[in-house]
Backbone as JSON Lines, residues from 0, in Angstrom:
{"i":0,"aa":"M","n":[0.87,-1.1,0.02],"ca":[-0.01,-0.06,0.08],"c":[0.89,1.22,0.03]}
{"i":1,"aa":"K","n":[0.51,2.27,-0.77],"ca":[1.25,3.44,-0.84],"c":[1.16,4.33,0.39]}
{"i":2,"aa":"K","n":[2.26,4.86,0.77],"ca":[2.29,5.78,2.0],"c":[2.3,7.23,1.49]}
{"i":3,"aa":"L","n":[1.64,8.11,2.33],"ca":[1.59,9.55,2.09],"c":[2.04,10.31,3.34]}
{"i":4,"aa":"K","n":[2.67,11.31,3.19],"ca":[3.13,12.26,4.33],"c":[2.22,13.5,4.23]}
{"i":5,"aa":"V","n":[1.38,13.71,5.2],"ca":[0.42,14.8,5.3],"c":[0.92,15.87,6.17]}
{"i":6,"aa":"T","n":[1.11,17.14,5.83],"ca":[1.59,18.12,6.68],"c":[0.5,19.32,6.76]}
{"i":7,"aa":"L","n":[0.18,19.71,7.98],"ca":[-0.78,20.86,8.13],"c":[0.08,22.16,7.97]}
{"i":8,"aa":"V","n":[-0.35,22.92,6.93],"ca":[0.28,24.15,6.63],"c":[-0.41,25.46,6.99]}
{"i":9,"aa":"K","n":[-1.75,25.27,7.2],"ca":[-2.66,26.41,7.57],"c":[-3.4,26.13,8.84]}
{"i":10,"aa":"S","n":[-3.61,27.12,9.58],"ca":[-4.31,27.02,10.95],"c":[-5.81,26.64,10.75]}
{"i":11,"aa":"P","n":[-6.31,25.76,11.52],"ca":[-7.7,25.39,11.39],"c":[-8.66,26.43,12.13]}
{"i":12,"aa":"I","n":[-8.06,27.47,12.72],"ca":[-8.77,28.55,13.39],"c":[-9.75,29.1,12.43]}
{"i":13,"aa":"D","n":[-11.07,29.37,12.81],"ca":[-12.0,30.05,11.9],"c":[-12.4,29.15,10.75]}
{"i":14,"aa":"R","n":[-12.4,27.85,10.94],"ca":[-12.79,26.83,9.92],"c":[-13.98,26.1,10.47]}
{"i":15,"aa":"P","n":[-14.8,25.47,9.72],"ca":[-15.96,24.78,10.11],"c":[-15.49,23.51,11.1]}
{"i":16,"aa":"E","n":[-16.39,23.32,12.03],"ca":[-16.06,22.26,12.99],"c":[-15.76,20.9,12.31]}
{"i":17,"aa":"R","n":[-16.43,20.58,11.21],"ca":[-16.24,19.38,10.49],"c":[-14.79,19.18,10.02]}
{"i":18,"aa":"Q","n":[-14.21,20.34,9.56],"ca":[-12.82,20.28,8.92],"c":[-11.83,20.11,10.1]}
{"i":19,"aa":"K","n":[-12.17,20.72,11.29],"ca":[-11.31,20.49,12.41],"c":[-11.31,19.07,12.89]}
{"i":20,"aa":"L","n":[-12.4,18.51,12.86],"ca":[-12.57,17.04,13.29],"c":[-11.85,16.17,12.32]}
{"i":21,"aa":"T","n":[-11.88,16.6,11.01],"ca":[-11.16,15.79,9.93],"c":[-9.67,15.86,10.21]}
{"i":22,"aa":"L","n":[-9.17,17.06,10.54],"ca":[-7.75,17.12,10.82],"c":[-7.37,16.3,12.01]}
{"i":23,"aa":"K","n":[-8.23,16.35,13.03],"ca":[-7.94,15.6,14.24],"c":[-7.82,14.08,14.04]}
{"i":24,"aa":"A","n":[-8.82,13.68,13.05],"ca":[-8.8,12.26,12.74],"c":[-7.52,11.91,11.94]}
{"i":25,"aa":"L","n":[-7.04,12.73,11.13],"ca":[-5.8,12.51,10.46],"c":[-4.49,12.6,11.35]}
{"i":26,"aa":"G","n":[-4.68,13.07,12.58],"ca":[-3.61,13.18,13.56],"c":[-2.85,14.48,13.38]}
{"i":27,"aa":"L","n":[-3.46,15.45,12.81],"ca":[-2.71,16.8,12.69],"c":[-3.36,17.75,13.68]}
{"i":28,"aa":"N","n":[-2.57,18.12,14.73],"ca":[-3.12,19.02,15.6],"c":[-2.38,20.39,15.77]}
{"i":29,"aa":"K","n":[-1.18,20.53,15.28],"ca":[-0.51,21.84,15.3],"c":[-0.04,22.17,13.86]}
{"i":30,"aa":"T","n":[0.15,23.39,13.55],"ca":[0.67,23.84,12.32],"c":[2.02,23.25,12.15]}
{"i":31,"aa":"N","n":[2.39,22.82,10.9],"ca":[3.64,22.25,10.52],"c":[3.87,20.79,11.1]}
{"i":32,"aa":"S","n":[2.79,20.2,11.71],"ca":[2.88,18.85,12.18],"c":[2.67,17.92,11.02]}
{"i":33,"aa":"S","n":[3.32,16.79,10.92],"ca":[3.24,15.75,9.81],"c":[2.89,14.48,10.41]}
{"i":34,"aa":"K","n":[2.22,13.66,9.46],"ca":[1.82,12.32,9.82],"c":[1.97,11.46,8.56]}
{"i":35,"aa":"E","n":[2.49,10.25,8.61],"ca":[2.53,9.35,7.51],"c":[1.38,8.39,7.62]}
{"i":36,"aa":"V","n":[0.53,8.36,6.51],"ca":[-0.57,7.53,6.51],"c":[-0.63,6.7,5.22]}
{"i":37,"aa":"E","n":[-1.37,5.67,5.33],"ca":[-1.55,4.75,4.14],"c":[-2.71,5.41,3.23]}
{"i":38,"aa":"A","n":[-2.5,5.26,1.89],"ca":[-3.37,5.84,0.89],"c":[-4.6,4.99,0.67]}
{"i":39,"aa":"T","n":[-5.49,4.85,1.7],"ca":[-6.69,4.21,1.55],"c":[-7.81,5.03,0.96]}
{"i":40,"aa":"P","n":[-8.85,4.58,0.37],"ca":[-9.88,5.49,-0.04],"c":[-10.4,6.37,1.0]}
{"i":41,"aa":"Q","n":[-10.53,5.93,2.18],"ca":[-11.04,6.81,3.34],"c":[-10.15,7.95,3.66]}
{"i":42,"aa":"I","n":[-8.85,7.66,3.65],"ca":[-7.83,8.66,3.95],"c":[-7.84,9.64,2.92]}
{"i":43,"aa":"L","n":[-7.86,9.15,1.59],"ca":[-7.79,10.16,0.47],"c":[-9.03,11.11,0.53]}
{"i":44,"aa":"G","n":[-10.19,10.63,0.88],"ca":[-11.32,11.34,1.02],"c":[-11.25,12.46,2.11]}
{"i":45,"aa":"M","n":[-10.66,11.98,3.13],"ca":[-10.36,13.01,4.28],"c":[-9.41,14.11,3.86]}
{"i":46,"aa":"I","n":[-8.37,13.78,3.16],"ca":[-7.43,14.71,2.61],"c":[-8.07,15.68,1.61]}
{"i":47,"aa":"R","n":[-9.03,15.06,0.86],"ca":[-9.71,15.99,-0.15],"c":[-10.55,17.05,0.53]}
{"i":48,"aa":"K","n":[-11.05,16.74,1.76],"ca":[-11.91,17.66,2.47],"c":[-11.16,18.81,3.03]}
{"i":49,"aa":"V","n":[-9.89,18.62,3.34],"ca":[-9.04,19.65,3.9],"c":[-7.84,19.93,3.01]}
{"i":50,"aa":"E","n":[-7.85,19.77,1.74],"ca":[-6.7,19.89,0.9],"c":[-6.17,21.36,0.84]}
{"i":51,"aa":"H","n":[-7.07,22.35,1.16],"ca":[-6.61,23.74,1.26],"c":[-5.79,24.04,2.39]}
{"i":52,"aa":"M","n":[-5.7,23.16,3.42],"ca":[-4.84,23.33,4.63],"c":[-3.78,22.49,4.77]}
{"i":53,"aa":"V","n":[-3.57,21.5,3.87],"ca":[-2.51,20.58,4.06],"c":[-1.65,20.41,2.76]}
{"i":54,"aa":"T","n":[-0.37,19.94,2.91],"ca":[0.27,19.5,1.73],"c":[0.56,17.95,1.82]}
{"i":55,"aa":"V","n":[0.54,17.33,0.73],"ca":[0.69,15.84,0.6],"c":[1.9,15.5,-0.31]}
{"i":56,"aa":"E","n":[2.71,14.58,0.28],"ca":[3.85,13.93,-0.48],"c":[3.85,12.63,-0.38]}
{"i":57,"aa":"E","n":[4.37,11.9,-1.48],"ca":[4.54,10.46,-1.36],"c":[5.74,10.1,-0.62]}
{"i":58,"aa":"V","n":[5.76,8.97,0.2],"ca":[6.86,8.58,0.91],"c":[7.45,7.31,0.2]}
{"i":59,"aa":"N","n":[8.76,7.44,-0.03],"ca":[9.44,6.3,-0.76],"c":[9.91,5.33,0.31]}
{"i":60,"aa":"A","n":[9.28,4.08,0.22],"ca":[9.66,3.15,1.37],"c":[10.39,1.97,0.82]}
């Protein structure tokens, strides 16, 4: 399974609660924090919901 590195680059302040919960589910709680996740359809959908606040990179494993 492909791995992705997701980094929070914009603050979730003044964003809808649903987007804040999505970031929390991804494990991103502070600006510039990163998490490595597997590229499942569920995770890709979560990333798509908050793509304006995160950057995504592929991890070479």
